[in-house]
Backbone as a chain_set.jsonl record, in Angstrom:
{"seq": "MRETIGGRGVLEGAFALLEALNEHGGRAGLTQLVRATGLPKTTVHRLLDQLTDLGAVERAGHGYRIGSRVFRLGRFWQPELRELAKEWLPALSARMRVSLVLAVPREGRALVVAGAVLPPDDVPVRPGGPLPPGTAAGRLLAAHHPALAEPDADAVEIRAAGYAAESETITAGLGCAAVGIRTPDGRVGAALAAVLPARRDPVSTVSGLASTARSFSSALAEFSRSNRAG", "coords": {"N": [[25.615, -54.834, -175.388], [26.963, -51.694, -174.63], [25.556, -48.416, -174.912], [27.104, -45.911, -176.76], [28.15, -42.619, -177.457], [28.965, -41.37, -180.522], [31.967, -41.898, -182.542], [33.839, -44.888, -182.073], [31.873, -46.433, -180.745], [29.452, -45.994, -182.148], [30.101, -47.046, -184.665], [30.616, -49.71, -183.945], [28.07, -50.437, -183.066], [26.572, -50.158, -185.432], [27.784, -52.086, -187.085], [27.252, -54.328, -185.568], [24.495, -54.512, -185.899], [24.32, -54.987, -188.664], [25.636, -57.445, -188.745], [23.877, -58.955, -187.208], [21.59, -58.898, -188.837], [22.619, -60.353, -190.976], [23.007, -62.852, -189.75], [20.407, -63.574, -189.345], [19.572, -64.378, -191.785], [19.602, -62.224, -193.505], [17.405, -60.632, -193.097], [15.296, -59.116, -190.681], [13.239, -58.27, -187.83], [12.623, -55.329, -185.758], [12.481, -55.973, -182.992], [13.781, -58.472, -182.941], [16.357, -57.664, -183.674], [17.073, -55.97, -181.58], [17.158, -57.846, -179.52], [19.176, -59.54, -180.469], [21.486, -57.936, -180.601], [21.688, -56.673, -178.133], [21.54, -54.002, -177.744], [20.011, -50.867, -176.708], [16.549, -50.271, -177.497], [15.913, -47.737, -178.555], [18.391, -46.917, -179.519], [18.931, -48.866, -181.465], [16.848, -48.329, -183.255], [17.526, -45.72, -184.05], [20.075, -46.123, -185.233], [19.376, -47.868, -187.302], [17.785, -46.183, -188.856], [19.766, -44.405, -189.742], [21.474, -46.153, -191.147], [19.696, -46.954, -193.096], [19.289, -44.546, -194.499], [21.8, -44.37, -195.635], [21.806, -46.452, -197.396], [22.724, -48.891, -196.623], [21.042, -50.536, -195.297], [17.712, -51.717, -195.808], [14.195, -51.044, -195.639], [11.821, -53.593, -195.03], [8.795, -54.598, -195.301], [7.517, -54.964, -192.132], [9.984, -55.039, -191.068], [13.571, -55.125, -191.459], [16.185, -55.326, -193.93], [19.317, -56.432, -195.407], [20.971, -53.935, -197.282], [21.349, -52.561, -200.657], [23.784, -51.242, -200.913], [25.616, -52.465, -199.183], [25.672, -54.944, -200.395], [26.843, -54.278, -202.886], [29.394, -53.417, -202.099], [30.347, -55.752, -200.907], [30.74, -57.45, -203.049], [33.334, -57.34, -203.882], [34.905, -58.75, -202.198], [37.521, -60.988, -201.65], [38.233, -61.282, -204.498], [39.941, -62.616, -206.396], [40.006, -65.343, -205.583], [37.27, -65.914, -205.733], [36.696, -65.557, -208.451], [38.284, -67.579, -209.587], [37.062, -69.76, -208.373], [34.506, -69.658, -209.519], [35.16, -70.279, -212.106], [36.336, -72.852, -212.004], [35.226, -74.625, -210.015], [32.47, -75.647, -210.479], [32.751, -77.506, -212.668], [34.663, -79.25, -211.603], [33.285, -80.228, -209.38], [31.197, -81.642, -210.646], [32.688, -83.571, -212.011], [34.022, -84.987, -209.958], [31.896, -85.758, -208.502], [31.082, -84.628, -206.055], [30.19, -82.211, -203.535], [31.576, -78.951, -203.283], [33.483, -76.711, -201.265], [34.901, -73.575, -200.678], [36.977, -71.962, -198.443], [38.144, -69.363, -196.193], [40.409, -68.147, -193.61], [39.076, -65.889, -191.434], [38.186, -63.278, -189.158], [38.491, -64.877, -186.938], [37.312, -67.248, -187.624], [36.357, -69.881, -189.959], [35.475, -68.783, -192.987], [33.129, -68.932, -195.633], [33.959, -68.646, -199.028], [33.151, -69.386, -201.609], [31.314, -71.913, -203.467], [30.283, -75.113, -204.804], [27.495, -76.904, -205.011], [26.04, -80.074, -204.96], [22.744, -81.258, -205.829], [21.531, -83.146, -203.834], [22.814, -82.575, -201.436], [23.192, -80.908, -198.248], [24.716, -78.284, -197.705], [26.421, -75.619, -196.176], [27.026, -72.866, -198.014], [26.957, -70.126, -198.232], [28.37, -67.2, -199.302], [30.688, -65.519, -197.254], [29.552, -66.483, -194.964], [29.983, -68.341, -191.883], [31.617, -71.518, -191.462], [30.433, -74.402, -189.696], [31.83, -75.4, -186.488], [34.443, -77.84, -186.473], [34.438, -78.842, -189.061], [36.136, -80.323, -191.907], [37.465, -78.417, -193.461], [37.582, -76.261, -191.656], [39.185, -77.388, -189.623], [41.521, -77.904, -191.04], [42.324, -75.294, -191.71], [42.586, -74.242, -189.119], [44.73, -75.714, -188.199], [46.82, -74.478, -189.416], [46.42, -71.881, -188.71], [46.356, -71.139, -185.708], [44.85, -69.386, -184.107], [42.238, -69.618, -184.845], [40.802, -71.565, -183.507], [40.282, -73.696, -180.596], [43.204, -75.394, -179.344], [44.066, -78.135, -181.396], [44.428, -81.53, -181.108], [45.197, -82.978, -183.278], [46.511, -81.268, -184.976], [49.251, -81.151, -185.695], [49.54, -83.558, -187.101], [47.734, -83.085, -189.176], [48.96, -80.944, -190.528], [51.272, -82.255, -191.361], [50.265, -84.317, -192.994], [48.912, -82.887, -194.915], [46.244, -82.628, -195.324], [42.839, -82.587, -194.036], [40.234, -84.59, -192.617], [36.881, -85.789, -192.086], [34.05, -87.713, -190.927], [30.685, -87.738, -190.806], [30.688, -86.247, -188.45], [29.756, -83.699, -188.41], [27.398, -83.513, -190.014], [24.871, -85.898, -190.279], [25.288, -88.65, -192.392], [27.01, -87.424, -194.138], [30.397, -86.8, -195.134], [33.656, -85.216, -195.135], [36.588, -83.859, -196.753], [39.543, -81.869, -196.752], [41.936, -79.692, -198.283], [44.836, -77.523, -198.328], [45.163, -74.252, -199.805], [47.727, -72.385, -201.072], [49.033, -69.123, -200.518], [50.781, -66.532, -202.407], [53.046, -66.047, -200.797], [53.569, -68.447, -199.661], [52.081, -69.325, -197.475], [49.324, -71.188, -196.035], [46.438, -70.077, -197.145], [43.803, -70.523, -197.679], [41.168, -72.993, -197.804], [40.192, -75.859, -199.579], [37.446, -77.84, -199.797], [35.877, -81.036, -200.023], [32.634, -82.349, -199.963], [30.796, -85.198, -199.308], [28.768, -88.216, -199.647], [28.676, -90.263, -196.7], [29.178, -92.916, -197.124], [31.147, -93.032, -198.982], [34.66, -92.912, -198.9], [36.106, -90.083, -197.583], [38.798, -89.458, -197.829], [39.503, -90.431, -200.268], [39.123, -88.385, -202.036], [41.184, -86.636, -201.797], [43.476, -86.538, -203.472], [42.498, -85.499, -205.954], [41.526, -83.033, -205.014], [43.906, -81.874, -204.082], [45.369, -81.531, -206.438], [43.822, -79.587, -207.747], [44.042, -77.566, -205.821], [46.748, -76.929, -206.027], [46.734, -75.809, -208.563], [45.089, -73.595, -208.077], [46.796, -72.216, -206.292], [48.965, -71.622, -207.985], [47.681, -69.974, -209.838], [46.918, -67.845, -208.171], [49.435, -66.876, -207.518], [50.183, -65.951, -210.026], [48.272, -63.914, -210.388], [49.206, -62.205, -208.397], [51.765, -61.514, -209.368], [51.006, -60.189, -211.705], [49.616, -58.006, -210.652], [51.675, -56.687, -209.315], [53.272, -56.004, -211.459], [51.575, -54.274, -212.775]], "CA": [[26.55, -53.794, -175.816], [26.552, -50.43, -174.068], [25.364, -47.333, -175.861], [28.162, -44.916, -176.74], [27.864, -41.534, -178.388], [30.054, -40.999, -181.407], [33.179, -42.689, -182.714], [33.877, -46.34, -182.172], [30.631, -47.028, -180.289], [28.472, -45.953, -183.228], [30.53, -48.013, -185.677], [30.395, -51.063, -183.412], [26.637, -50.684, -183.069], [26.121, -50.332, -186.809], [28.237, -53.384, -187.586], [26.518, -55.364, -184.826], [23.184, -54.655, -186.544], [24.52, -55.651, -189.957], [25.958, -58.847, -188.458], [22.64, -59.603, -186.757], [20.77, -59.108, -190.032], [23.222, -61.447, -191.73], [22.767, -64.116, -189.045], [18.981, -63.883, -189.475], [19.279, -64.627, -193.189], [19.528, -60.974, -194.265], [16.152, -59.91, -192.835], [14.847, -59.286, -189.302], [12.43, -57.195, -187.274], [13.267, -54.484, -184.753], [12.603, -56.714, -181.733], [14.836, -59.473, -183.131], [17.656, -56.994, -183.709], [17.351, -55.529, -180.209], [17.527, -59.04, -178.761], [20.435, -60.095, -180.98], [22.627, -57.047, -180.35], [21.754, -56.199, -176.765], [21.482, -52.54, -177.727], [18.695, -50.311, -176.383], [15.651, -50.169, -178.644], [16.032, -46.407, -179.177], [19.655, -46.894, -180.265], [18.747, -49.7, -182.649], [15.984, -47.6, -184.182], [18.285, -44.591, -184.599], [21.112, -46.629, -186.136], [18.722, -48.407, -188.5], [17.416, -45.035, -189.693], [20.987, -43.902, -190.378], [21.913, -47.147, -192.122], [18.739, -46.905, -194.209], [19.613, -43.347, -195.276], [23.05, -44.626, -196.349], [21.633, -47.554, -198.338], [23.296, -50.133, -196.103], [19.896, -51.324, -194.833], [16.449, -51.358, -196.462], [12.978, -51.47, -194.953], [11.182, -54.747, -195.673], [7.571, -54.817, -194.545], [7.631, -54.435, -190.772], [11.347, -55.252, -190.607], [14.692, -54.557, -192.209], [17.036, -56.296, -194.601], [20.583, -55.911, -195.92], [20.731, -53.04, -198.404], [22.108, -52.716, -201.899], [25.138, -50.71, -200.786], [26.433, -53.521, -198.59], [25.845, -55.964, -201.437], [27.806, -53.793, -203.883], [30.728, -53.427, -201.511], [30.745, -57.13, -200.643], [31.083, -58.175, -204.278], [34.769, -57.282, -204.133], [35.629, -59.522, -201.198], [38.247, -62.142, -202.18], [37.874, -61.377, -205.923], [40.701, -63.615, -207.152], [39.519, -66.682, -205.246], [35.896, -66.097, -206.211], [36.737, -65.733, -209.904], [38.797, -68.921, -209.852], [36.033, -70.715, -207.962], [33.445, -69.638, -210.526], [35.683, -70.908, -213.324], [36.777, -74.243, -211.864], [34.535, -75.516, -209.077], [31.336, -76.424, -210.999], [33.202, -78.652, -213.458], [35.328, -80.196, -210.7], [32.229, -80.863, -208.593], [30.515, -82.623, -211.489], [33.603, -84.667, -212.345], [34.315, -85.771, -208.766], [30.605, -86.12, -207.898], [31.085, -84.152, -204.67], [29.999, -80.775, -203.347], [32.847, -78.304, -202.964], [33.419, -75.468, -200.502], [36.165, -72.842, -200.576], [36.887, -71.162, -197.222], [39.346, -68.637, -195.764], [40.388, -67.785, -192.187], [38.803, -64.474, -191.173], [37.383, -62.979, -187.964], [38.596, -65.98, -186.002], [36.483, -68.372, -188.08], [36.501, -70.272, -191.359], [34.363, -68.172, -193.71], [32.935, -69.438, -196.99], [34.177, -67.741, -200.155], [32.33, -69.853, -202.729], [31.117, -73.35, -203.451], [29.473, -75.77, -205.838], [26.784, -77.904, -204.214], [25.181, -81.001, -205.688], [21.358, -81.158, -205.325], [21.099, -83.863, -202.621], [23.568, -82.206, -200.247], [22.803, -79.738, -197.464], [26.029, -77.75, -197.359], [26.36, -74.159, -196.063], [27.992, -72.218, -198.9], [26.633, -68.719, -198.397], [29.617, -66.432, -199.204], [30.797, -64.7, -196.063], [29.015, -67.192, -193.809], [30.952, -69.213, -191.225], [31.404, -72.96, -191.405], [30.286, -74.865, -188.307], [33.067, -75.95, -185.914], [34.729, -79.256, -186.672], [34.508, -79.264, -190.458], [37.493, -80.603, -192.375], [38.064, -77.146, -193.88], [37.899, -75.506, -190.455], [40.315, -78.021, -188.928], [42.701, -77.687, -191.868], [42.75, -73.908, -191.533], [43.017, -74.056, -187.737], [46.056, -76.324, -188.043], [47.798, -73.495, -189.907], [46.103, -70.591, -188.084], [45.871, -71.597, -184.401], [43.909, -68.457, -183.479], [40.872, -69.911, -185.284], [40.082, -72.536, -182.682], [41.032, -74.274, -179.484], [44.255, -76.296, -179.843], [43.595, -79.416, -181.916], [45.455, -82.552, -180.891], [45.621, -83.524, -184.567], [47.014, -80.197, -185.837], [50.562, -81.517, -186.237], [49.315, -84.596, -188.107], [47.074, -82.465, -190.328], [49.971, -80.2, -191.291], [52.187, -83.217, -191.984], [49.57, -85.06, -194.051], [48.491, -81.964, -195.969], [44.781, -82.605, -195.469], [42.021, -82.969, -192.883], [39.047, -85.335, -193.041], [35.939, -86.198, -191.049], [32.897, -88.435, -191.443], [29.453, -87.662, -190.019], [30.814, -85.527, -187.189], [29.019, -82.447, -188.554], [26.058, -83.806, -190.531], [24.652, -87.327, -190.478], [25.256, -89.072, -193.786], [27.992, -86.714, -194.963], [31.773, -86.681, -194.69], [34.373, -84.24, -195.961], [38.045, -83.773, -196.712], [39.97, -80.532, -197.171], [43.361, -79.444, -198.486], [45.15, -76.106, -198.279], [45.57, -73.467, -200.969], [48.791, -71.506, -200.586], [49.152, -67.775, -201.052], [52.093, -66.364, -203.04], [54.155, -66.072, -199.835], [53.758, -69.81, -199.194], [51.202, -69.688, -196.366], [48.013, -71.747, -196.362], [45.526, -68.955, -196.999], [42.428, -70.949, -197.941], [40.963, -74.445, -197.803], [39.249, -76.41, -200.551], [36.876, -79.031, -199.168], [34.884, -81.852, -200.721], [31.606, -82.92, -199.099], [30.282, -86.347, -200.057], [28.076, -89.178, -198.788], [29.573, -90.944, -195.767], [29.533, -94.258, -197.618], [32.392, -92.867, -199.73], [35.772, -92.493, -198.055], [36.482, -88.73, -197.984], [40.221, -89.396, -198.165], [39.649, -90.758, -201.691], [39.035, -87.156, -202.831], [42.309, -85.756, -201.487], [44.359, -86.378, -204.628], [41.88, -84.552, -206.877], [41.505, -81.717, -204.376], [45.267, -81.348, -204.012], [45.741, -81.084, -207.778], [43.144, -78.307, -207.977], [44.612, -76.59, -204.898], [48.013, -76.465, -206.607], [46.386, -74.909, -209.665], [44.649, -72.353, -207.42], [47.969, -71.534, -205.759], [49.711, -71.08, -209.123], [46.906, -68.863, -210.401], [47.024, -66.721, -207.24], [50.776, -66.309, -207.695], [50.163, -65.201, -211.281], [47.539, -62.683, -210.084], [50.084, -61.349, -207.611], [52.804, -60.976, -210.258], [50.37, -59.233, -212.617], [49.304, -56.787, -209.914], [52.93, -55.958, -209.057], [53.729, -55.44, -212.733], [50.686, -53.178, -213.118]], "C": [[26.071, -52.445, -175.289], [26.422, -49.372, -175.154], [26.485, -46.312, -175.691], [27.838, -43.864, -177.774], [29.107, -41.248, -179.202], [31.137, -42.055, -181.514], [32.961, -44.177, -182.792], [32.561, -46.995, -181.758], [29.576, -47.073, -181.365], [28.826, -46.973, -184.302], [30.283, -49.436, -185.2], [28.916, -51.408, -183.427], [26.105, -50.946, -184.461], [26.531, -51.698, -187.351], [27.562, -54.527, -186.838], [25.145, -55.593, -185.451], [23.306, -55.355, -187.887], [24.824, -57.137, -189.756], [24.704, -59.607, -188.024], [21.697, -59.853, -187.921], [21.304, -60.286, -190.832], [22.913, -62.794, -191.077], [21.299, -64.521, -189.064], [18.592, -64.081, -190.95], [19.089, -63.364, -194.005], [18.299, -60.144, -193.976], [15.693, -60.179, -191.408], [14.019, -58.08, -188.872], [13.176, -56.45, -186.18], [13.486, -55.254, -183.453], [13.702, -57.769, -181.82], [16.22, -58.833, -183.07], [18.047, -56.458, -182.335], [17.849, -56.716, -179.386], [18.907, -59.565, -179.18], [21.64, -59.246, -180.605], [22.776, -56.638, -178.897], [21.749, -54.695, -176.637], [20.096, -52.064, -177.302], [17.857, -50.127, -177.645], [15.776, -48.82, -179.345], [17.311, -46.303, -180.007], [19.54, -47.69, -181.553], [17.92, -48.951, -183.693], [16.745, -46.461, -184.839], [19.341, -45.069, -185.599], [20.508, -47.197, -187.42], [18.278, -47.275, -189.428], [18.639, -44.502, -190.435], [21.489, -44.868, -191.448], [20.987, -47.181, -193.333], [19.024, -45.703, -195.105], [20.861, -43.555, -196.131], [22.93, -45.751, -197.378], [22.226, -48.863, -197.879], [22.216, -51.089, -195.626], [18.663, -50.827, -195.579], [15.291, -51.792, -195.573], [12.345, -52.616, -195.758], [9.944, -55.098, -194.873], [7.676, -54.154, -193.191], [9.051, -54.597, -190.222], [12.368, -54.565, -191.49], [15.465, -55.688, -192.875], [18.318, -55.612, -195.058], [20.317, -55.088, -197.178], [21.667, -53.241, -199.575], [23.55, -52.238, -201.762], [26.09, -51.739, -200.184], [26.697, -54.617, -199.614], [26.905, -55.529, -202.446], [29.226, -53.83, -203.339], [31.232, -54.854, -201.307], [31.149, -57.912, -201.876], [32.578, -58.235, -204.507], [35.58, -57.961, -203.035], [36.235, -60.766, -201.844], [38.005, -62.32, -203.691], [38.629, -62.453, -206.692], [40.191, -65.022, -206.873], [38.124, -66.923, -205.801], [35.854, -66.28, -207.723], [37.239, -67.123, -210.273], [37.758, -69.98, -209.494], [34.923, -70.806, -209.0], [33.885, -70.388, -211.793], [35.881, -72.411, -213.17], [35.857, -75.145, -211.051], [33.344, -76.276, -209.666], [31.75, -77.664, -211.781], [33.871, -79.702, -212.575], [34.302, -80.943, -209.852], [31.521, -81.947, -209.389], [31.406, -83.83, -211.766], [33.851, -85.58, -211.143], [33.048, -86.3, -208.087], [30.594, -85.815, -206.393], [30.688, -82.679, -204.661], [31.32, -80.182, -202.878], [32.614, -76.996, -202.225], [34.816, -74.879, -200.419], [36.042, -71.893, -199.394], [38.224, -70.504, -196.905], [39.246, -68.341, -194.269], [40.2, -66.282, -192.016], [37.977, -64.354, -189.901], [37.405, -64.13, -186.956], [37.793, -67.2, -186.38], [36.881, -68.759, -189.497], [35.276, -69.752, -192.099], [34.319, -68.676, -195.144], [33.195, -68.333, -198.0], [33.244, -68.104, -201.303], [32.147, -71.359, -202.6], [30.321, -73.824, -204.645], [28.815, -76.961, -205.16], [25.9, -78.766, -205.097], [23.788, -81.01, -205.042], [21.052, -81.911, -204.04], [21.728, -83.346, -201.332], [22.992, -80.973, -199.556], [24.081, -79.135, -196.9], [25.953, -76.227, -197.285], [27.423, -73.484, -196.924], [27.635, -70.753, -199.162], [27.912, -67.91, -198.244], [29.607, -65.477, -198.018], [30.281, -65.372, -194.811], [30.059, -68.112, -193.194], [30.597, -70.687, -191.377], [31.226, -73.381, -189.951], [31.601, -75.444, -187.791], [33.211, -77.43, -186.235], [34.749, -79.724, -188.099], [35.952, -79.539, -190.847], [38.191, -79.312, -192.785], [38.462, -76.318, -192.673], [39.098, -76.07, -189.717], [41.608, -77.828, -189.705], [43.23, -76.268, -191.677], [43.251, -73.656, -190.119], [44.395, -74.654, -187.484], [47.152, -75.366, -188.487], [47.596, -72.111, -189.318], [45.513, -70.896, -186.706], [44.865, -70.665, -183.732], [42.459, -68.761, -183.85], [40.1, -70.779, -184.304], [40.918, -72.923, -181.468], [42.099, -75.213, -180.058], [43.694, -77.666, -180.232], [44.726, -80.43, -181.775], [45.993, -83.104, -182.198], [46.274, -82.488, -185.472], [48.351, -80.564, -186.478], [50.399, -82.557, -187.339], [48.656, -84.021, -189.366], [48.085, -81.708, -191.179], [50.914, -81.165, -192.017], [51.536, -83.938, -193.156], [49.159, -84.156, -195.207], [46.987, -81.939, -196.194], [44.138, -82.897, -194.121], [40.786, -83.679, -193.402], [38.158, -85.624, -191.837], [34.764, -86.905, -191.714], [31.766, -88.396, -190.433], [29.62, -86.983, -188.659], [30.04, -84.212, -187.229], [27.573, -82.721, -188.964], [25.927, -85.304, -190.773], [24.565, -87.632, -191.966], [26.267, -88.399, -194.681], [29.368, -86.743, -194.307], [32.465, -85.636, -195.544], [35.869, -84.352, -195.761], [38.431, -82.401, -197.236], [41.485, -80.481, -197.32], [43.58, -77.931, -198.504], [45.501, -75.521, -199.637], [46.57, -72.425, -200.478], [48.763, -70.156, -201.297], [50.544, -67.607, -201.664], [53.277, -66.376, -202.074], [54.33, -67.447, -199.185], [52.876, -70.235, -198.036], [49.934, -70.373, -196.882], [46.984, -70.653, -196.074], [44.077, -69.293, -197.235], [42.373, -72.465, -197.886], [39.931, -74.801, -198.854], [38.747, -77.737, -199.998], [35.875, -79.719, -200.078], [33.934, -82.434, -199.691], [30.911, -84.017, -199.894], [29.565, -87.302, -199.104], [29.053, -89.975, -197.936], [29.966, -92.335, -196.241], [30.793, -94.221, -198.488], [33.482, -92.366, -198.797], [36.208, -91.091, -198.466], [37.949, -88.607, -198.387], [40.451, -89.704, -199.643], [39.606, -89.517, -202.576], [40.284, -86.294, -202.711], [43.192, -85.501, -202.698], [43.793, -85.353, -205.619], [41.82, -83.147, -206.312], [42.893, -81.08, -204.386], [45.727, -80.831, -205.364], [45.11, -79.725, -208.081], [43.722, -77.225, -207.076], [45.939, -76.058, -205.428], [47.754, -75.504, -207.763], [45.896, -73.564, -209.134], [45.863, -71.544, -206.966], [48.783, -70.893, -206.872], [49.0, -69.877, -209.723], [46.965, -67.638, -209.497], [48.387, -66.056, -207.344], [50.847, -65.478, -208.968], [49.406, -63.889, -211.112], [48.451, -61.693, -209.372], [51.163, -60.716, -208.469], [52.214, -59.919, -211.192], [50.081, -57.917, -211.922], [50.57, -55.982, -209.614], [53.422, -55.294, -210.331], [52.88, -54.23, -213.121], [50.927, -51.96, -212.262]], "O": [[24.909, -52.083, -175.475], [27.095, -49.432, -176.183], [26.774, -45.897, -174.568], [27.315, -44.173, -178.844], [30.165, -40.926, -178.66], [31.221, -42.975, -180.701], [32.054, -44.67, -183.462], [32.163, -48.001, -182.345], [28.87, -48.073, -181.498], [27.952, -47.684, -184.796], [29.797, -50.274, -185.96], [28.54, -52.532, -183.759], [25.285, -51.842, -184.662], [25.736, -52.385, -187.993], [27.325, -55.587, -187.418], [24.677, -56.729, -185.528], [22.493, -56.218, -188.217], [24.333, -57.984, -190.502], [24.493, -60.753, -188.419], [21.068, -60.909, -187.99], [20.535, -61.121, -191.309], [22.595, -63.763, -191.767], [20.976, -65.685, -188.826], [17.42, -63.963, -191.309], [18.488, -63.405, -195.078], [18.144, -59.06, -194.539], [15.694, -61.326, -190.962], [14.094, -57.01, -189.477], [14.234, -56.889, -185.729], [14.571, -55.19, -182.874], [14.472, -57.94, -180.875], [17.145, -59.395, -182.483], [19.222, -56.487, -181.968], [18.83, -56.609, -178.651], [19.702, -59.981, -178.337], [22.709, -59.786, -180.319], [23.874, -56.289, -178.465], [21.932, -54.162, -175.542], [19.11, -52.771, -177.509], [18.388, -49.863, -178.723], [15.752, -48.751, -180.574], [17.319, -45.679, -181.068], [19.994, -47.248, -182.608], [18.26, -48.945, -184.876], [16.63, -46.251, -186.046], [19.486, -44.494, -186.678], [21.07, -47.025, -188.502], [18.383, -47.396, -190.648], [18.557, -44.184, -191.621], [21.885, -44.443, -192.534], [21.432, -47.407, -194.458], [19.003, -45.822, -196.33], [20.974, -42.991, -197.219], [23.86, -45.977, -198.152], [22.243, -49.84, -198.628], [22.432, -52.299, -195.554], [18.581, -49.653, -195.94], [15.389, -52.78, -194.846], [12.337, -52.605, -196.989], [10.029, -55.816, -193.876], [7.895, -52.946, -193.091], [9.295, -54.326, -189.046], [12.082, -53.578, -192.168], [15.409, -56.841, -192.449], [18.405, -54.385, -195.096], [19.534, -55.493, -198.037], [22.644, -53.986, -199.497], [24.443, -52.769, -202.422], [27.232, -51.868, -200.623], [27.802, -55.154, -199.694], [27.77, -56.322, -202.819], [30.154, -54.23, -204.042], [32.414, -55.13, -201.511], [31.831, -58.931, -201.766], [33.053, -59.093, -205.252], [36.794, -57.775, -202.946], [35.53, -61.518, -202.517], [37.61, -63.404, -204.119], [38.05, -63.132, -207.541], [39.969, -65.804, -207.797], [37.827, -68.015, -206.286], [35.06, -67.074, -208.227], [36.69, -67.771, -211.165], [37.59, -70.967, -210.209], [34.455, -71.897, -209.323], [33.079, -71.041, -212.455], [35.622, -73.167, -214.107], [35.723, -76.326, -211.373], [33.205, -77.466, -209.382], [31.184, -78.742, -211.594], [33.672, -80.901, -212.772], [34.432, -82.147, -209.631], [31.271, -83.039, -208.879], [30.941, -84.969, -211.759], [33.888, -86.802, -211.287], [33.111, -87.169, -207.218], [30.159, -86.63, -205.579], [30.835, -81.984, -205.667], [32.087, -80.83, -202.166], [31.669, -76.263, -202.518], [35.787, -75.578, -200.131], [35.104, -71.097, -199.339], [39.286, -70.998, -197.284], [38.148, -68.287, -193.716], [41.062, -65.495, -192.408], [37.162, -65.225, -189.599], [36.446, -64.328, -186.21], [37.602, -68.098, -185.559], [37.647, -68.053, -190.153], [34.162, -70.225, -191.868], [35.357, -68.826, -195.789], [32.707, -67.213, -197.844], [32.618, -67.228, -201.9], [32.746, -71.999, -201.736], [29.759, -73.027, -205.397], [29.491, -77.916, -204.778], [25.105, -78.253, -205.885], [23.668, -80.794, -203.837], [20.352, -81.356, -203.192], [21.233, -83.644, -200.245], [22.387, -80.111, -200.194], [24.481, -79.429, -195.773], [25.474, -75.593, -198.225], [28.606, -73.529, -196.587], [27.981, -70.209, -200.21], [28.503, -67.917, -197.164], [28.652, -64.731, -197.807], [30.534, -64.894, -193.705], [30.932, -68.615, -193.902], [29.422, -71.055, -191.416], [31.817, -72.769, -189.06], [32.407, -75.932, -188.584], [32.231, -78.174, -186.264], [35.046, -80.892, -188.352], [36.881, -79.051, -190.203], [39.373, -79.127, -192.495], [39.545, -75.733, -192.648], [39.94, -75.313, -189.234], [42.668, -77.615, -189.115], [44.432, -76.063, -191.504], [44.233, -72.937, -189.93], [45.145, -74.154, -186.644], [48.278, -75.432, -187.996], [48.481, -71.259, -189.405], [44.292, -70.91, -186.552], [44.101, -71.106, -182.873], [41.542, -68.217, -183.234], [38.87, -70.733, -184.273], [42.08, -72.539, -181.331], [41.914, -75.766, -181.142], [42.937, -78.273, -179.475], [45.836, -80.213, -182.26], [47.103, -83.635, -182.243], [46.567, -82.791, -186.629], [48.56, -80.317, -187.665], [51.037, -82.46, -188.387], [48.983, -84.422, -190.482], [48.074, -81.814, -192.405], [51.306, -80.914, -193.157], [52.17, -84.149, -194.19], [49.067, -84.607, -196.348], [46.505, -81.309, -197.136], [44.786, -83.383, -193.193], [40.334, -83.401, -194.512], [38.635, -85.692, -190.704], [34.509, -86.725, -192.905], [31.874, -88.95, -189.339], [28.757, -87.138, -187.795], [29.704, -83.666, -186.177], [26.637, -82.222, -188.339], [26.792, -85.908, -191.407], [23.855, -86.954, -192.709], [26.385, -88.748, -195.856], [29.487, -86.715, -193.082], [31.924, -85.212, -196.565], [36.35, -84.865, -194.751], [37.728, -81.832, -198.07], [42.219, -81.138, -196.582], [42.638, -77.157, -198.674], [46.057, -76.198, -200.502], [46.271, -71.666, -199.556], [48.508, -70.062, -202.497], [51.406, -68.461, -201.458], [54.397, -66.683, -202.482], [55.138, -67.603, -198.27], [52.911, -71.401, -197.643], [49.525, -70.162, -198.024], [46.697, -70.341, -194.918], [43.201, -68.455, -197.02], [43.404, -73.137, -197.917], [38.916, -74.119, -198.999], [39.535, -78.652, -199.758], [35.124, -79.071, -200.808], [34.368, -82.953, -198.663], [30.485, -83.792, -201.026], [29.735, -87.208, -197.888], [30.139, -90.325, -198.398], [30.981, -92.874, -195.802], [31.431, -95.251, -198.706], [33.236, -91.476, -197.983], [36.644, -90.91, -199.603], [38.302, -87.749, -199.196], [41.462, -89.296, -200.214], [40.004, -89.576, -203.739], [40.432, -85.319, -203.447], [43.612, -84.367, -202.929], [44.506, -84.456, -206.069], [42.035, -82.174, -207.035], [43.035, -79.889, -204.664], [46.402, -79.805, -205.437], [45.77, -78.826, -208.602], [43.881, -76.084, -207.509], [46.227, -74.869, -205.295], [48.462, -74.51, -207.925], [46.246, -72.515, -209.675], [45.952, -70.343, -207.22], [49.243, -69.76, -206.735], [49.634, -68.882, -210.075], [47.052, -66.512, -209.987], [48.497, -64.832, -207.269], [51.489, -64.429, -208.996], [49.836, -62.858, -211.629], [48.473, -60.505, -209.693], [51.455, -59.529, -208.329], [52.834, -58.886, -211.443], [50.266, -56.845, -212.498], [50.551, -54.751, -209.651], [53.924, -54.171, -210.303], [53.383, -53.277, -213.717], [50.252, -50.944, -212.43]]}, "num_chains": 1, "name": "protein.A"}
């Protein structure tokens, strides 16, 4: 990324550093950030000083980490979905004996909103983090939002069936199925996915997921009506 003085260049550089910190697990050293962003070392150092002064970044030993200000602002991302997930997903996960992931299409990717993970599973559910390509949730969302991925030969079938499924294509020993959650205007705005051992047919979870997805959709519509009334 080229160095630019003022305006959009500074903002792009600052967000590139925050993104790089996020991709390094929230903490990284100066050399790592220079390598990750492609920015000159002097620019990285200057931007980190500014971000530190603003509370967006904190010093951590010889490196830097995401600051409290970014955390506070991020708490209000997708509040309705996150509140519903907190209320419903743990109990549903325990009842179905599967790990659950809730994802939305953002930034050209399927980003995690929330999840409920059973102890044996290794499922990426860090809020704001991207799902790896090829997940059932990613394919389900891409079928309704083509800009998320390369054209999928199964997109028409996924839209017709109302779900996507895969087995061991992402992680050995695990399979998953996903259904869509509709926004008040009728679009598929999120995906609810179940992750389970490959010995279990992921399609067997679709009915339970679909029932919860309908409840999510109804609750989102109620949120929307309440906000308009307010």
